[in-house]
C-alpha positions in Angstrom: 169.9 189.2 -79.7 171.9 187.1 -82.4 172.3 183.6 -81.6 175.6 181.7 -81.9 176.1 178.1 -83.0 177.2 175.8 -80.2 179.1 172.2 -80.2 177.2 169.2 -78.9 178.8 166.0 -80.4 182.1 164.8 -80.9 182.8 164.0 -84.5 183.0 160.2 -85.2 186.5 160.6 -87.0 187.8 162.3 -83.7 186.3 159.7 -81.4 189.3 157.8 -79.8 191.8 160.1 -81.5 194.1 160.4 -78.6 194.7 162.4 -75.3 193.2 165.9 -74.7 195.1 168.9 -75.8 193.4 171.4 -73.8 194.0 175.4 -74.6 192.3 178.6 -73.8 190.9 180.2 -76.8 188.4 183.4 -76.2 186.2 184.4 -73.3 182.8 183.2 -73.6 179.9 185.4 -73.1 179.8 185.2 -69.1 183.3 186.6 -69.4 184.7 183.3 -68.1 187.7 181.6 -70.4 186.5 179.2 -73.3 189.0 176.3 -72.6 188.9 174.1 -75.8 190.0 170.5 -76.7 191.7 170.7 -80.0 192.2 166.8 -80.3 188.4 165.9 -79.9 186.9 169.6 -81.0 185.0 169.8 -77.9 184.6 172.6 -75.2 186.7 171.8 -72.1 185.6 174.3 -69.6 184.6 173.7 -66.1 181.1 175.6 -64.7 184.0 177.9 -62.5 185.9 178.8 -65.7 189.1 176.5 -64.9 190.1 173.8 -67.6 189.1 170.6 -67.4 191.7 167.8 -67.1 189.8 166.0 -70.2 186.9 167.0 -72.5 183.8 164.8 -72.9 185.1 163.5 -76.3 187.7 161.7 -74.4 185.2 159.3 -73.2 184.6 158.0 -76.6 186.4 155.0 -78.0 187.1 154.6 -82.1 184.1 153.7 -84.4 184.5 150.2 -84.5 185.3 148.4 -87.9 181.7 147.0 -88.7 180.5 150.7 -88.2 182.7 151.9 -90.8 182.0 151.3 -94.7 184.1 152.1 -97.7 181.9 152.6 -100.9 182.9 152.9 -104.3 180.1 155.3 -105.9 181.5 154.1 -109.4 180.0 150.5 -108.9 176.4 150.0 -109.0 173.9 152.7 -107.8 174.1 154.0 -104.2 172.3 156.7 -101.8 173.2 157.9 -98.5 171.1 159.7 -95.7 171.5 160.8 -92.5 169.5 159.0 -89.7 166.7 160.7 -87.8 164.1 159.1 -85.5 161.0 157.7 -87.0 158.6 160.7 -87.1 155.7 157.9 -86.0 156.5 154.7 -84.3 154.0 152.4 -82.9 155.2 149.7 -80.9 158.6 148.7 -79.6 161.6 148.1 -82.0 165.4 147.2 -81.1 167.6 150.0 -81.1 169.7 149.7 -84.5 173.2 151.4 -84.6 174.5 154.0 -86.9 173.6 157.7 -87.9 174.1 157.1 -92.0 172.0 154.8 -93.9 173.2 153.3 -97.1 171.4 151.8 -99.9 173.4 150.2 -102.7 172.5 147.9 -105.8 174.9 146.2 -107.9 172.5 147.5 -110.8 169.5 149.5 -111.1 167.2 146.4 -111.4 169.0 144.5 -108.6 168.0 144.0 -105.1 169.6 145.9 -102.6 172.8 144.4 -101.0 173.6 147.1 -98.5 170.6 148.5 -96.4 172.0 149.5 -92.9 173.5 152.0 -91.0 177.0 153.1 -90.3 178.8 155.9 -88.3 181.4 156.5 -90.8 181.0 156.4 -94.9 184.2 157.0 -96.9 182.6 157.8 -100.6 185.0 157.5 -103.2 184.5 158.4 -107.1 187.7 157.6 -108.9 190.5 159.9 -107.3 188.0 161.6 -105.2 187.1 160.8 -101.8 184.5 162.0 -98.9 184.3 161.2 -95.4 180.9 161.3 -94.3 180.4 161.4 -90.4 177.4 160.6 -88.4 177.0 163.9 -86.9 177.3 165.9 -90.0 174.9 163.4 -92.0 172.2 163.8 -89.2 172.7 167.5 -89.0 172.3 167.6 -93.1 169.1 165.6 -92.7 167.5 168.0 -90.2 168.1 171.0 -92.1 166.8 169.1 -95.4 163.5 168.2 -93.4 163.2 171.7 -92.0 163.4 173.0 -95.6 166.7 174.8 -94.8 169.6 175.1 -97.4 173.2 174.4 -96.3 176.6 175.7 -97.2 180.1 174.4 -96.6 181.7 176.9 -94.1 185.7 177.0 -93.3 186.7 178.5 -90.3 189.0 181.6 -91.3 191.4 180.8 -88.3 192.1 177.2 -88.5 190.6 176.1 -91.8 188.1 173.6 -90.1 184.9 172.7 -92.0 182.3 173.6 -89.8 178.8 171.6 -88.8 175.7 173.4 -87.6 173.9 170.6 -85.6 170.5 170.3 -83.9 168.6 173.7 -83.7 171.4 175.4 -85.3 170.6 173.3 -88.5 167.3 174.8 -88.9 167.8 178.2 -89.0 170.4 180.4 -90.9 172.8 182.6 -88.6 175.6 184.7 -88.9 177.8 184.1 -86.0 179.5 180.2 -85.9 181.7 178.6 -83.2 184.3 176.6 -84.9 183.8 172.9 -84.2 187.5 172.5 -84.6 189.4 175.3 -82.6 186.7 176.9 -80.6 186.7 180.5 -82.3 183.9 182.4 -82.9 183.5 183.6 -86.7 181.1 185.3 -88.7 179.8 184.6 -92.4 180.4 187.8 -94.1 178.1 186.5 -96.7 175.1 187.0 -94.5 173.1 184.3 -92.2 173.8 180.6 -93.2 173.7 176.8 -92.2 176.9 174.9 -92.4 177.5 171.5 -93.4 180.8 170.2 -95.0 178.3 167.7 -96.9 176.7 170.7 -98.7 179.2 170.3 -101.7 179.2 166.6 -101.7 178.3 166.2 -105.3 181.0 168.9 -106.6 183.9 167.3 -104.1 182.9 163.8 -105.8 182.7 165.1 -109.3 179.0 163.5 -109.6 176.5 164.9 -111.6 173.5 166.0 -109.9 170.8 163.4 -109.0 167.4 163.3 -111.0 164.9 165.5 -109.5 162.7 163.8 -107.0 159.2 162.7 -107.9 156.0 162.0 -105.9 154.8 158.6 -105.8 151.3 157.4 -106.5 151.0 154.4 -104.2 148.4 154.5 -101.5 148.6 152.7 -98.3 146.0 152.1 -95.6 147.3 150.9 -92.5 145.5 149.8 -89.3 147.8 149.5 -86.6 146.0 146.6 -84.8 147.3 144.3 -87.6 150.9 144.9 -86.9 153.3 144.5 -84.2 155.2 147.5 -84.9 155.0 150.4 -87.5 157.6 153.0 -88.1 156.9 156.2 -90.6 159.3 158.8 -91.8 158.8 161.6 -94.2 160.9 161.2 -97.4 164.0 163.3 -97.5 166.6 163.9 -100.2 169.7 161.7 -99.8 172.9 163.4 -99.2 174.5 161.7 -102.2 172.7 159.5 -104.8 173.8 157.4 -107.6 170.5 156.2 -108.7 169.4 156.5 -112.4 165.8 156.6 -111.2 164.6 159.9 -109.1 164.1 159.6 -105.5 160.7 158.9 -104.3 158.8 161.6 -102.5 156.0 160.5 -100.0 156.0 158.6 -96.7 158.4 155.8 -96.0 156.7 153.3 -94.1 158.1 150.0 -92.3 155.6 147.4 -90.6 156.1 144.4 -88.9 154.0 141.5 -88.0 154.1 139.5 -84.6 156.6 136.9 -86.2 159.0 139.6 -86.7 158.8 139.8 -90.2 159.1 143.3 -92.0 156.1 142.9 -94.5 156.0 146.8 -95.2 159.2 148.7 -96.5 158.3 151.1 -99.3 157.5 154.7 -99.6 153.8 155.5 -100.1 151.6 158.3 -101.2 148.8 159.1 -99.8 148.9 157.2 -96.5 146.2 156.7 -94.0 146.9 155.4 -90.8 144.1 154.3 -88.6 141.7 156.4 -90.4 144.1 159.4 -90.0 145.2 160.9 -93.4 149.1 161.7 -92.9 150.0 165.3 -93.8 153.4 165.2 -95.1 153.9 168.9 -94.0 153.0 168.1 -90.4 155.1 164.5 -90.5 158.2 166.4 -91.8 157.8 168.8 -88.9 157.5 165.9 -86.4 160.7 164.3 -87.6 162.7 167.4 -86.8 161.0 168.1 -83.5 161.6 164.3 -82.4 165.3 164.7 -83.4 165.3 168.0 -81.5 163.2 167.3 -78.6 165.8 165.7 -76.1 163.7 165.9 -72.9 161.0 168.1 -74.1 157.5 166.7 -74.7 155.7 166.5 -78.0 152.0 166.5 -78.0 148.8 167.5 -79.8 146.9 170.4 -78.4 143.7 172.4 -79.8 143.7 176.3 -79.7 141.8 177.8 -76.7 140.4 180.5 -79.2 139.5 178.8 -82.2 139.7 175.0 -81.2 142.1 174.2 -84.5 145.0 172.0 -84.0 148.2 173.7 -83.0 151.5 173.4 -84.6 154.7 174.7 -83.4 156.3 177.5 -85.7 157.9 176.1 -88.9 159.8 179.3 -89.5 162.6 180.5 -87.5 164.5 178.5 -84.7 163.0 175.3 -84.2 163.0 174.6 -80.5 160.3 174.0 -77.9 158.9 176.8 -76.5 155.9 178.0 -73.9 154.1 180.4 -75.8 152.4 179.0 -79.1 150.6 181.2 -81.6 147.4 179.8 -83.4 147.9 180.2 -87.3 144.2 180.5 -87.5 143.3 183.3 -85.3 146.5 184.4 -83.6 145.5 183.3 -80.2 148.5 182.8 -77.9 148.3 179.4 -76.2 150.6 178.8 -73.2 152.1 175.4 -71.8 153.6 175.1 -68.3 157.0 173.7 -69.7 158.5 174.1 -73.0 157.3 171.9 -75.6 156.6 171.0 -79.1 153.2 171.0 -80.5 152.0 168.7 -83.6 148.7 167.5 -84.7 150.1 164.1 -85.5 151.8 163.5 -81.7 148.7 161.8 -80.8 150.0 158.8 -82.8 153.3 158.6 -81.0 153.7 155.2 -78.9 
């Protein structure tokens, strides 16, 4: 069965856009009308098929000014990433707002004067401008961590740029549900994952960034020495104007009891409490955490050969009940849909 992408989040630039304009578009698969809010780009159908008075996007206030950034790429060096949960977290950390993380330096040798996350970032390079929304940035990073290419698709009916979110950002598919008008459309060129940030360099008339380079910066971590630790796999920036290559490895933050951040760097190789961190499993764990919602993530050994199980890294990345061992082919069954990952035992 062909899967069709669905809409999950209201885009940041549409928050607080005004009253809902709800109209009938097409039938859903169950034969009921597909009511759609053209103001917020959100579904507006009640379970019985009637139109809602307002869509879920109506509840969101506009993005606050402090969570928006105007960034001139012609000044200094900048890098922009989508924010995904840390693959591994030990200890409690305060929640930090923002879905788009930005680094900026006034020069290649200067310290960072911007190192925080926002919900809307407006990038400018001369006369060119690109608005980066949190929804698209997060989806871009999920695709990149899953090792999937993205392309920028426009709805042939309304011309809206389409965003494939969550699991739909992990596997190419042909049928898409437009974020703007709620109509289904097909990519006639073949299965794809759509993200409007796919053409960021071209839209901003920027030269391609240098090819990322793996670092040689070993780190041995003992969790007992720190109040909190967060670990991410490195992922390629949406846009980077740095003159040096991005670093490939494992990015680590570690805080001591006083609250001071004493480790903030990309390392490789990394050992945590005697366990060598496999960056392939770490990348997959980062995607799993971003997609898990209420699904559990845990470690499990194959009932056939005893090797550690990991959920499939090909096809759709979603929690399942049947898990096939890569080593011996045994089908292992869990009572509920779950993600399996050998690094999950380190999750707090």
